[in-house]
C-alpha positions in Angstrom: 30.3 -14.7 -1.1 33.8 -13.8 -1.2 36.3 -15.1 1.4 38.7 -12.4 1.1 39.6 -10.9 4.9 37.6 -7.6 6.0 38.5 -5.3 8.8 36.2 -3.1 10.7 36.9 0.9 11.0 36.2 3.1 13.4 34.4 6.3 11.8 35.6 8.9 14.2 36.6 12.5 13.5 35.4 13.8 9.8 35.7 12.7 6.3 36.8 15.1 3.8 34.4 16.2 1.8 35.8 15.6 -1.6 36.4 11.6 -0.4 32.5 11.6 0.5 31.8 12.7 -2.9 34.0 10.5 -4.3 32.3 7.4 -2.7 28.9 8.5 -3.8 29.7 8.8 -7.4 31.8 5.6 -7.4 29.1 3.7 -5.3 26.1 5.4 -6.5 23.9 2.9 -8.2 24.9 0.5 -5.3 23.9 2.7 -2.4 20.5 3.8 -4.5 19.6 0.0 -4.5 20.5 -0.4 -0.9 18.1 2.4 -0.1 15.5 1.5 -2.3 14.9 -2.1 -1.2 15.4 -1.1 2.8 12.5 1.6 2.2 9.2 0.6 3.2 6.8 -0.8 0.5 3.8 1.0 1.7 5.2 3.7 -0.1 4.8 4.1 -4.3 7.8 2.4 -6.4 8.0 6.2 -7.8 8.4 7.5 -4.2 10.8 5.1 -2.9 12.6 6.1 -6.6 12.7 9.6 -5.6 13.4 8.8 -1.8 16.4 6.5 -2.6 17.9 9.0 -4.7 17.6 12.0 -2.1 19.1 9.9 0.7 22.5 8.8 -1.3 22.7 12.7 -2.4 22.0 13.6 1.1 24.9 11.7 2.6 27.6 14.0 2.3 29.0 15.3 5.7 27.1 18.3 6.5 23.7 16.8 6.5 22.3 15.8 9.5 21.4 12.4 8.8 25.0 11.6 7.6 26.1 11.4 10.9 27.7 8.1 12.4 29.9 7.6 15.1 29.4 3.8 16.0 31.8 0.9 14.6 30.9 0.1 11.6 32.5 -2.6 8.6 35.4 -1.4 6.7 36.0 -1.5 2.6 35.2 -4.9 1.0 38.7 -5.5 -0.5 41.7 -4.0 0.3 42.4 -1.2 3.4 39.6 0.1 5.1 37.5 3.0 3.7 36.1 5.3 6.3 34.2 7.3 3.8 32.6 4.2 2.6 31.9 2.7 5.8 30.4 6.4 7.0 28.2 6.5 3.9 26.7 3.2 4.0 25.7 3.9 7.5 24.3 7.1 7.2 22.1 5.9 4.2 20.8 2.9 5.9 20.2 5.2 9.2 17.8 7.3 6.9 16.2 4.5 4.7 15.2 2.8 8.2 14.1 6.0 9.7 11.1 5.5 7.4 9.7 2.6 9.3 10.1 4.5 12.8 7.1 6.7 14.1 7.9 8.7 17.3 5.8 7.8 20.1 2.4 9.3 19.8 2.3 10.0 16.3 -0.7 9.2 14.4 -0.9 5.7 13.1 -2.3 7.1 9.6 0.2 9.4 9.1 3.7 8.7 7.8 6.9 9.1 9.7 7.5 12.9 10.2 11.2 12.6 8.2 9.2 11.5 5.0 7.1 14.6 5.3 10.1 16.7 5.0 11.0 18.4 1.6 13.9 16.2 0.0 15.6 16.7 -3.6 15.9 15.4 -6.2 12.1 16.7 -6.8 10.4 15.7 -9.9 7.2 17.3 -11.2 4.8 16.0 -13.9 6.4 12.7 -14.6 6.4 9.0 -12.1 9.5 6.9 -12.3 9.2 3.3 -12.4 12.2 0.7 -12.3 11.9 -1.7 -15.4 9.6 -4.7 -14.3 11.4 -7.9 -14.5 10.3 -11.4 -14.8 8.6 -13.8 -12.5 11.1 -14.4 -10.4 11.8 -10.8 -9.5 8.5 -10.3 -9.1 8.2 -12.9 -6.5 11.3 -12.0 -4.6 9.6 -8.6 -4.5 6.9 -9.8 -2.5 9.2 -11.6 0.2 11.0 -8.4 0.6 7.8 -6.5 1.0 6.6 -8.9 3.6 10.0 -8.7 5.7 11.3 -6.0 8.1 13.4 -2.9 7.1 16.3 -4.4 8.5 16.1 -7.6 7.5 15.7 -6.6 4.1 18.7 -4.1 4.5 20.7 -7.0 6.0 19.5 -9.2 3.3 21.1 -6.7 0.4 24.3 -6.5 2.4 24.9 -10.0 2.6 23.9 -11.0 -0.9 24.9 -7.9 -3.0 27.7 -6.2 -0.9 29.2 -9.5 0.2 29.7 -8.7 3.5 30.1 -11.2 6.3 27.7 -11.4 9.1 29.7 -9.7 11.7 30.3 -6.4 9.2 26.3 -6.4 8.6 25.6 -6.6 12.4 28.4 -3.8 12.9 26.9 -1.7 10.1 23.0 -2.1 11.1 24.2 -0.9 14.7 25.9 2.4 13.5 22.6 2.6 11.7 20.6 2.4 14.5 19.2 -1.0 14.5 18.4 -2.6 18.2 19.2 -6.2 18.2 21.0 -6.6 14.7 21.2 -10.5 15.0 17.3 -11.1 14.8 17.6 -8.9 11.4 20.7 -11.1 10.3 18.5 -14.4 11.0 15.0 -13.0 9.2 17.7 -12.2 6.4 18.8 -16.0 6.2 15.3 -17.2 6.3 14.7 -14.5 3.4 17.7 -16.4 1.5 15.8 -19.6 2.1 12.2 -18.2 0.7 13.6 -17.0 -2.1 15.4 -19.6 -3.6 18.6 -19.6 -5.7 19.9 -17.0 -7.5 19.3 -13.9 -5.3 22.2 -12.2 -5.8 21.4 -12.0 -9.7 18.0 -11.0 -9.1 18.8 -8.3 -6.8 21.0 -6.5 -9.3 18.4 -7.4 -12.2 16.7 -4.0 -13.3 13.8 -4.8 -11.0 15.4 -3.3 -8.4 17.9 -1.1 -10.2 16.2 2.6 -9.3 18.9 4.1 -11.2 17.6 2.7 -14.5 14.1 3.6 -14.7 11.1 4.4 -17.0 9.3 7.8 -17.1 5.7 8.6 -17.6 3.4 12.0 -17.4 0.9 12.3 -14.8 -1.7 14.7 -13.8 -1.3 17.1 -16.7 -5.1 18.2 -16.9 -5.2 18.0 -13.2 -2.1 20.5 -12.7 -3.3 22.7 -15.6 -7.0 23.3 -13.8 -5.1 24.1 -10.6 -3.1 26.7 -12.0 -6.2 28.4 -13.7 -8.4 27.6 -10.6 -5.8 29.5 -8.5 -6.7 33.0 -9.7 -10.6 32.6 -8.6 -12.0 32.8 -5.4 -13.2 30.0 -3.4 -17.0 30.0 -4.5 -15.9 30.4 -8.2 -13.6 26.9 -7.7 -16.2 25.1 -5.6 -18.3 26.0 -8.6 -16.2 25.3 -11.6 -15.6 21.9 -10.2 -19.4 21.2 -9.6 -19.7 22.5 -13.5 -16.7 19.9 -14.4 -17.9 16.9 -12.6 -21.1 17.2 -14.2 -20.3 18.8 -17.9 -17.5 16.6 -18.8 -17.8 14.7 -21.9 -20.4 12.0 -21.5 -20.5 8.4 -22.9 -22.2 7.1 -26.0 -24.5 5.1 -23.9 -25.5 8.7 -22.2 -23.9 7.3 -18.9 -22.3 9.9 -16.6 -18.4 9.7 -17.7 -15.3 9.9 -15.2 -12.7 12.3 -15.3 -9.7 11.3 -16.2 -6.5 12.4 -13.9 -3.9 10.5 -15.3 -2.5 10.4 -18.6 -2.4 6.8 -19.8 1.4 5.2 -20.6 -0.4 4.3 -24.1 -3.1 6.4 -25.7 -6.4 5.0 -27.2 -5.2 5.2 -30.8 -2.2 3.0 -30.9 -3.4 -0.3 -29.1 -3.0 -3.2 -31.3 -6.7 -4.4 -32.9 -6.7 -7.6 -34.8 -8.5 -8.0 -38.1 -11.6 -10.0 -37.5 -10.7 -12.9 -39.7 -7.2 -13.7 -38.2 -8.3 -16.6 -36.3 -8.7 -18.9 -39.1 -5.8 -18.1 -41.0 -3.0 -18.8 -38.4 -0.7 -20.9 -36.5 -1.0 -19.0 -33.3 -4.2 -19.6 -32.4 -4.3 -17.8 -28.3 -5.5 -14.1 -27.7 -3.3 -12.7 -30.4 -5.8 -13.8 -32.6 -8.9 -12.0 -30.7 -10.3 -9.1 -32.7 -11.7 -5.9 -31.2 -15.3 -6.6 -30.7 -17.9 -4.7 -29.0 -20.0 -1.9 -29.3 -18.2 0.5 -27.8 -14.6 -0.3 -29.4 -15.1 3.6 -31.0 -15.4 4.9 -27.7 -11.6 6.5 -27.2 -13.2 8.2 -24.1 -14.3 5.3 -22.1 -10.6 3.2 -23.4 -8.6 6.0 -22.6 -10.5 6.2 -18.9 -9.3 2.3 -18.8 -5.8 2.6 -19.8 -5.5 5.5 -17.4 -6.8 3.7 -14.6 -4.5 0.9 -15.3 -1.5 3.1 -15.3 -2.1 4.7 -11.9 -5.1 3.4 -10.3 -7.4 6.3 -8.9 -8.2 6.0 -4.9 -10.9 3.7 -4.4 -10.5 1.6 -7.6 -11.3 -1.9 -6.6 -7.9 -3.6 -8.0 -7.4 -7.4 -8.0 -4.0 -8.8 -9.0 -3.6 -12.5 -9.8 -0.9 -14.2 -7.5 2.6 -14.0 -9.1 1.4 -11.3 -11.9 3.0 -7.6 -12.5 0.9 -4.6 -11.9 3.2 -2.9 -14.2 1.3 -0.1 -17.0 0.2 -1.0 -19.8 3.2 -1.6 -22.6 3.3 -0.3 -26.0 2.2 -3.8 -27.6 -1.1 -3.7 -25.7 -3.8 -4.9 -27.5 -7.8 -4.4 -27.2 -10.1 -7.4 -27.1 -13.0 -5.8 -26.3 -15.2 -2.8 -25.2 -19.0 -2.7 -24.6 -21.6 -2.5 -21.7 -22.4 -5.9 -20.0 -24.3 -7.0 -16.7 -24.9 -2.7 -16.3 -21.0 -1.7 -16.4 -19.0 -0.3 -19.1 -16.2 -3.5 -19.8 -13.0 -2.9 -21.4 -10.7 -6.1 -21.9 -7.1 -6.1 -23.1 -3.9 -8.2 -23.8 -0.4 -7.3 -23.8 1.2 -10.8 -24.3 1.6 -11.5 -20.7 -1.6 -10.4 -19.1 -5.0 -10.0 -19.7 -6.9 -7.1 -18.2 -10.1 -6.1 -17.4 -11.6 -2.8 -16.5 -15.3 -2.1 -15.3 -17.0 1.1 -15.1 -20.2 1.2 -13.2 -23.2 3.3 -14.5 -22.7 6.0 -11.7 -19.5 8.0 -11.0 -20.0 7.8 -7.7 -19.3 4.0 -7.6 -16.1 2.5 -7.7 -14.3 1.2 -11.2 -12.7 -2.2 -11.0 -9.4 -3.5 -12.5 -8.7 -6.9 -12.6 -4.9 -8.4 -13.7 -4.2 -12.2 -14.7 -1.7 -13.9 -16.2 -2.1 -15.3 -19.6 1.3 -15.9 -21.2 1.6 -19.2 -23.4 -2.1 -19.6 -23.5 -3.3 -21.8 -26.5 -6.7 -22.9 -28.4 -8.3 -23.9 -24.8 -7.0 -21.6 -22.2 -7.4 -18.6 -24.7 -10.7 -20.0 -25.5 -13.1 -17.3 -23.1 -12.6 -14.4 -20.7 -14.9 -13.7 -17.6 -16.4 -10.3 -18.9 -19.0 -10.0 -16.1 -19.7 -11.3 -12.7 -22.2 -10.9 -10.0 -25.3 -12.0 -8.2 -23.8 -15.5 -8.1 -23.8 -15.3 -12.3 -20.9 -15.3 -14.6 -20.8 -14.3 -18.7 -18.0 -14.9 -20.8 -16.7 -13.4 -23.7 -16.0 -16.2 -26.1 -13.1 -16.7 -28.6 -14.0 -16.2 -32.5 -12.8 -19.8 -33.0 -15.7 -21.2 -30.8 -18.5 -22.8 -32.6 -20.8 -23.9 -30.1 -21.1 -23.3 -26.5 -23.0 -25.3 -23.8 -23.2 -25.6 -20.2 -23.1 -28.9 -18.3 -23.4 -30.0 -14.8 -20.0 -32.1 -13.8 -22.2 -33.7 -10.9 -24.6 -35.4 -13.5 -22.6 -36.8 -16.0 -25.5 -38.7 -17.8 -27.3 -35.4 -18.7 -26.4 -34.1 -22.2 -24.9 -30.4 -22.1 -27.4 -27.5 -22.3 -27.0 -25.2 -25.3 -25.7 -21.8 -24.3 -27.0 -18.5 -26.3 -24.1 -16.2 -27.4 -24.4 -12.9 -28.8 -22.9 -11.8 -32.6 -19.9 -10.3 -30.5 -19.5 -13.5 -28.7 -20.7 -12.6 -25.0 -22.6 -15.5 -23.5 -25.9 -15.6 -21.3 -25.3 -15.2 -17.4 -24.5 -18.6 -16.1 -24.6 -20.0 -12.4 -21.1 -19.5 -10.4 -19.2 -22.6 -9.0 -20.8 -23.2 -5.6 -18.4 -22.2 -2.6 -16.7 -24.3 -0.2 -19.5 -25.6 1.3 -22.6 -27.6 0.2 -21.8 -29.2 -3.5 -25.4 -30.0 -5.3 -24.0 -28.6 -8.5 -21.1 -27.7 -10.8 -21.9 -25.9 -14.0 -18.8 -25.9 -16.5 -18.7 -24.8 -20.1 -18.5 -27.2 -22.8 -17.0 -25.5 -25.8 -16.5 -26.6 -29.1 -13.6 -25.1 -31.5 -14.6 -24.3 -35.6 -13.7 -26.8 -38.0 -11.7 -23.9 -39.8 -8.9 -24.8 -37.1 -9.8 -28.0 -35.8 -12.3 -31.0 -36.1 -14.3 -32.4 -33.3 -12.7 -30.6 -30.8 -15.2 -30.1 -27.6 -13.3 -29.1 -24.3 -14.5 -28.1 -20.7 -13.8 -25.1 -18.9 -14.7 -23.9 -15.5 -14.6 -20.5 -13.4 -12.8 -20.6 -10.1 -12.9 -16.6 -9.8 -10.2 -15.5 -12.4 -10.4 -13.9 -15.7 -9.5 -16.8 -17.4 -11.5 -20.1 -17.2 -9.6 -23.2 -16.2 -8.8 -26.2 -18.7 -10.4 -29.2 -17.3 -8.7 -32.4 -19.1 -8.7 -36.2 -18.2 -5.8 -38.9 -18.5 -7.4 -42.7 -18.2 -6.4 -45.8 -16.6 -2.9 -47.4 -18.3 -3.8 -50.0 -20.5 -2.3 -53.3 -20.8 0.8 -52.9 -22.5 0.3 -49.6 -23.8 2.4 -46.2 -23.4 1.6 -43.7 -21.4 -1.5 -42.1 -21.6 -1.5 -38.6 -22.1 -4.2 -36.0 -21.1 -7.2 -35.9 -23.5 -10.0 -33.5 -23.5 -12.7 -34.1 -20.5 -15.5 -34.9 -22.6 -15.9 -38.8 -22.8 -18.2 -41.1 -20.5 -15.1 -42.2 -18.6 -13.9 -38.9 -18.0 -17.4 -37.0 -17.3 -17.6 -40.0 -14.6 -14.4 -39.7 -13.0 -14.8 -35.9 -12.8 -18.1 -36.5 -11.2 -16.5 -38.0 -8.4 -13.7 -35.6 -7.9 -15.0 -32.2 -9.1 -16.3 -31.2 -5.5 -12.5 -30.2 -5.0 -12.5 -27.3 -7.8 -14.0 -24.7 -5.8 -11.3 -24.8 -3.1 -8.7 -23.8 -5.8 -10.5 -20.4 -6.2 -8.4 -17.5 -6.7 -5.1 -19.2 -6.7 -4.0 -18.7 -10.0 -5.1 -22.1 -11.3 -4.7 -22.4 -15.3 -5.7 -26.0 -16.0 -6.5 -28.9 -14.1 -6.2 -32.9 -14.9 -7.5 -35.5 -13.4 -5.4 -38.7 -14.0 -6.9 -42.2 -12.9 -3.5 -44.1 -12.2 -4.5 -47.3 -11.1 -7.5 -49.6 -10.2 -7.7 -52.1 -7.6 -9.8 -55.3 -6.4 -10.6 -54.5 -2.7 -10.6 -57.6 -0.2 -13.6 -59.8 1.2 -15.4 -58.7 -2.2 -15.6 -55.6 -1.5 -15.7 -54.0 -5.0 -13.2 -52.4 -7.0 -11.7 -49.1 -6.1 -9.9 -46.4 -8.7 -6.9 -44.1 -7.6 -6.9 -40.6 -9.3 -4.3 -37.6 -8.7 -6.0 -34.4 -9.7 -3.1 -31.9 -10.5 -4.0 -28.2 -10.7 -1.3 -26.4 -12.7 -0.9 -22.8 -12.3 0.0 -19.7 -14.8 3.3 -19.1 -12.7 4.4 -22.7 -13.1 4.1 -24.7 -9.8 1.5 -27.3 -9.3 -0.7 -28.7 -6.6 -2.2 -32.2 -6.6 -5.1 -34.1 -4.5 -4.3 -38.1 -4.5 -7.9 -39.6 -4.1 -9.4 -42.8 -3.9 -13.1 -43.9 -4.9 -14.6 -47.3 -4.8 -17.6 -49.0 -7.1 -20.0 -49.6 -3.7 -20.6 -45.8 -3.4 -22.5 -43.5 -5.0 -21.6 -42.3 -8.6 -21.3 -38.7 -7.5 -20.1 -39.1 -4.2 -17.0 -37.3 -3.4 -14.0 -39.4 -3.3 -11.7 -39.6 -0.2 -8.6 -37.5 -0.3 -5.7 -39.8 0.5 -2.6 -37.3 0.0 -1.9 -34.2 -0.9 1.3 -32.1 -2.1 2.0 -28.3 -3.1 4.7 -27.2 -5.3 5.5 -30.7 -6.8 5.8 -31.8 -10.2 4.0 -35.1 -9.4 1.6 -36.2 -11.5 2.7 -34.4 -14.7 4.9 -34.9 -17.5 7.9 -34.1 -15.6 6.5 -36.7 -12.6 5.2 -39.4 -14.4 5.0 -41.9 -11.7 3.3 -42.4 -8.1 2.4 -43.9 -5.4 0.1 -43.7 -2.7 -1.8 -45.9 0.3 -5.0 -45.1 2.4 -6.6 -47.2 5.4 -10.0 -49.2 4.3 -12.3 -50.6 6.4 -14.5 -53.8 4.6 -18.0 -54.3 5.3 -16.8 -57.5 8.3 -15.3 -54.2 10.1 -11.5 -55.5 9.4 -9.1 -53.0 9.0 -7.0 -52.9 5.8 -4.2 -50.8 4.4 -4.2 -50.2 0.5 -1.9 -49.2 -2.0 -1.3 -48.7 -5.5 1.1 -47.1 -7.9 1.1 -45.8 -11.5 1.9 -48.1 -14.6 6.0 -48.5 -13.7 5.8 -49.1 -10.1 6.7 -53.3 -9.8 6.7 -53.6 -6.3 5.6 -52.2 -3.0 7.1 -52.4 0.4 5.5 -51.2 3.8 7.4 -50.5 7.0 6.2 -49.3 10.4 3.3 -50.8 12.2 2.8 -53.3 9.1 5.8 -55.2 7.3 4.9 -56.1 3.9 6.6 -56.3 0.4 4.2 -57.1 -2.4 4.9 -57.3 -6.3 2.5 -55.5 -8.5 1.1 -52.5 -8.6 -1.4 -52.6 -5.7 -1.4 -53.9 -2.3 -4.1 -55.2 0.6 -2.8 -56.2 3.8 -5.0 -56.6 7.3 -3.5 -53.5 9.6 -4.5 -51.6 12.8 -7.2 -49.0 12.6 -4.8 -46.0 11.6 -1.0 -47.5 11.2 1.8 -45.6 11.0 3.5 -46.9 8.0 6.0 -45.9 5.4 5.2 -46.6 1.8 7.5 -46.6 -1.1 7.5 -48.0 -4.3 10.1 -50.1 -6.8 10.2 -48.8 -10.6 11.1 -51.2 -13.6 14.5 -49.3 -13.6 15.1 -50.2 -9.8 14.3 -46.4 -8.8 12.7 -46.4 -5.1 9.4 -44.1 -5.2 8.0 -42.3 -2.1 4.4 -42.0 -1.2 3.3 -38.5 -2.6 2.8 -35.7 -0.5 1.4 -35.9 3.3 -1.8 -37.6 4.3 -4.9 -34.9 5.1 
């Protein structure tokens, strides 16, 4: 923030037309960005770009929206500039008007101001700001949920560098009631958005002056021009003929019409040769060949690309958390095209995302579009994709390097895997989905084995959690005496399966949360008081594609059933705990012995040399575990001492 002194100028009288024009030309990009970010996110990105430019161009004196007679802040540096102050107020007033509806105005209609014709008008093109990275997308999501006045205040504070009083005066001049509330909300947005918000706001994601263009509705406009010369009866007849006579697909299914030109044509898609995966150092989605019985069906693939470019009304669109929904780029790769489970399915990969297009057999039923992140996938996270889902069943398309597929029940660690049939194209038979959050009687997962052409004896587990990419399950065993820290390994050993049998019922609760991999880390074991048997402490970490992860700290005893769900004793979100960047942990839980006596138990990972307890109990014990008598539900603070002298707080919070 600049600390230079600023003064406020009362906007009165008329500003010379040449001065206003000079301000608009000089500050055009900033004014357009201010309008673009203030406009409601109910408008499409294309519409917001055009409206933002129109509002700035209509801010010249003489337009009705350019009037501003209230007190507004002056120029940022040097002497006050009435022309800049008036122009800012005019642009803000017009942008904020898009969120206001007159009393009695129908809720299903946009505000009347948005219905007015505005220049510029672009026919035949759609305009989009260039896409940014994950941080820009997250900031855009935060802004979309805020009121328009708060968005405007946020931009004025972060980008324009105005002070709170100046922003308050400017919002008042733009007709905002209670600008202090907008300023307080903007401060909350800064906290939610994190650091470097100024750099993010000035990135190309929010620059409506640096746009990319795509053609739209070329076929539809040509049809309208031709049909305009016919009578209403002939128009209806021609529409019926078009709906029934447009070319059919090879499977004799009714074809859907394409009203939007795709961002990339079907013949420009990347198609990887079939044998690349066996002779490459990059074993991920880029090594997948194009498979399926309809890889040559240009009409189907074009419809899929057109739907991805601009989904028609009624399309069921699901975009995973923190995933961009931008149009297909030029390096888009075709993975699959075929008929699965009664649908025509097309799968794409663009280096960062995987996209599934599903087309029902009837043109009256809506198509579906699913988009998920897949950046930095590897031999396990790129080993399969969900190709079909319905009626509690799911089918997978396996990677070309998968030599064997089996199913197994995580709740039955002693039973062997059951072979799963896979077609020549890599599509598996239907297998049951994981149960919901209710009963947990069975946990079906896939056990896949990689071909010996890329790695020897490599088997691993994946589970479907509702996304396109199944989640990789791994396991980190208990620390060995004097051994270096254990690394996560595949969850196929006896110890891994027994551990997952006690904690696997937590997996359904992670559905649709963008999880990439889940690691089960048994970080400590402990002998319980009064000959209560043994206990194992574990940390289950769910890592997402976007980076942050969440953890569940769980506690299980040897006296319980081999499949009884472990007790959750702590949880934390958006944490590095239990990862390679957070390798130390301490946790605690109340426990009742068979005699009815109550204890407080605590345990830490391998670097913990002592545990301190304060609060209702005062205790200090050397070593990595602690067990002391306690009230039934003690209020305590637990900390651990590490070998290097560092003090470690208990992870997360108790449920």
